[in-house]
C-alpha positions, 0 to 999 in steps of 0.5 A, a space after each residue: 325462547 317461546 316459539 311464535 304459533 302461526 295459523 296455517 293456511 289449511 286451516 283457514 280455508 277450512 274454517 272459511 268453508 265451515 262459516 259459509 255453511 253455516 255448520 256449528 256444534 257443540 260439546 258438552 264436555 269439552 275442556 282446555 287442556 293445560 299441557 299437552 305433548 306432541 310430535 311433528 310440525 302441527 298442532 291440532 285442535 283435538 289436542 288442545 280441546 278434550 272432548 271436541 270430537 272429530 271435528 277437531 282433526 284440523 292442524 290449527 297452529 305450528 308446532 315448536 321445534 323438536 326437544 322445545 317447549 312453548 304456549 299457546 293462549 287460551 283466547 287464541 285456542 278459543 276464538 280458533 274455535 269458535 271460528 269452527 263453530 265450536 262454543 262452549 269449551 270449559 278453560 277452568 281458568 287456564 291462560 296458556 296451554 303449555 307445548 311439549 315436543 320431545 326430541 333426540 339428538 342426532 350428532 356430528 359423529 352420527 353424521 360423520 359415520 353415515 357419510 363415511 360408510 357411503 364414501 366407502 360403498 362408493 369406492 373410496 380406498 384406505 382409511 378416511 377421515 370425514 369432517 363437517 364443517 364447523 357450521 353445521 350443528 347437531 341436529 335435533 329431531 323428534 323423539 318418536 324419530 328412532 330411525 337410522 341417519 340414511 345418505 340420500 345423496 352425495 358428491 365429493 370432489 376427488 381433487 379437493 376432497 370436498 363433499 355435501 351430502 343430503 341426510 334424512 332418516 331412514 324411515 322417511 321418504 326421499 327429500 322429506 325432513 332432510 337436511 344438506 352437510 358440507 365438508 372435507 373428506 381426507 384419506 390416511 394412512 397408518 403409520 409407525 412412529 416413536 412413542 419416546 425420543 430414541 436416540 442414534 444407535 439404540 436398536 428400535 424396540 416394539 415398546 418404542 413405536 406407536 401406530 398413528 393415522 395421518 393424512 396420506 398426502 403428508 406420508 412421502 414414499 420413503 417414510 417407513 410405515 410397517 411396524 416390522 420394518 422397524 423392529 431391530 433396526 438402529 437410527 443413523 440419527 436422534 429420532 424424536 417422539 411423533 415424527 415420521 421414520 424415513 428409509 435413511 434414518 435407518 441401518 441394520 444392526 451391526 451383528 458382527 464386530 470387526 476383530 470380534 471372534 465368530 462362529 463360522 459355519 461352512 455347508 455344502 452338500 448336506 455337510 455342515 463344519 463349524 470353527 472359530 474365525 476373527 471377522 476382518 470387518 463389522 457386518 449387518 445381517 445379510 452383509 458379506 464379510 471376510 473372516 480369518 481361519 485361526 489355525 491356517 490363518 487363511 482368509 475367506 468370505 462369507 455371509 453375516 447370518 446372525 449375531 456372531 456368525 458368519 456362514 460359508 456356502 461352498 464349494 470355496 476355494 479354501 474348503 479343504 483348509 478349513 475342514 482340516 482345521 475343523 477335524 483338527 479341534 
């Protein structure tokens, strides 16, 4: 849509002053331009007419919006010049002057990044997801305005997460050419979740897990977040891709099976002896289980320290029989 150009009050006042003083001048080579490219909010007479001189340094019309085009009728320009005492403008059959105001787009992502940085600088912890309300569109500014965005004011309600921010370009004085946006800020948490369905009893591997971000309010205290706390664990139930994994969903992997032959390590005061034994119960890393000496048939307790391995730290009551059994082997 062609913008409507409105004469400015400043120009009107100046016109009246010039007329009242009876000032008039003419130029021999004044020509109306067929097209102009501008920046800024106003259009001067010397931008429209070639050779008009210093008297043309007056803002007469409002410019189109950045990134838009418009036209000004030639007769309106000639009439405005005549009111200033400027005559003899060659129009060369130009009906209207095309006005181009190049622009560049400030995206919503750029706005969000500036607000995120400001929130972090003001003490907000963790990962922040900054959202701008849907009714705030990308903003167009003059193409020559290459300045970065700055946040001139920022107010946030920590309870609701709502905020209001005043933005402008870094090269502009505070409050000039600024605009206000509103939205919400949600604190996020990084959480490890299954990348695929995992069956019950199937040991979790690194390839089965992906790190995602979720709102902190959705992450309960019993949710297992670090990847390291999941690798090697065994689900007590089937896990679905993308769902939270809670502590109660996991069990340590069974390293020693009941009735299986195991390696028994006896350690005391710099002495290490090994023998074979039979586990009397299943156990995970760190569990205390009973093991039977295959030679003496005595039963002692030890700690599961690895797959098929139980360690006994001395001194313990059956120390002599265990040592003898090892020596006989």
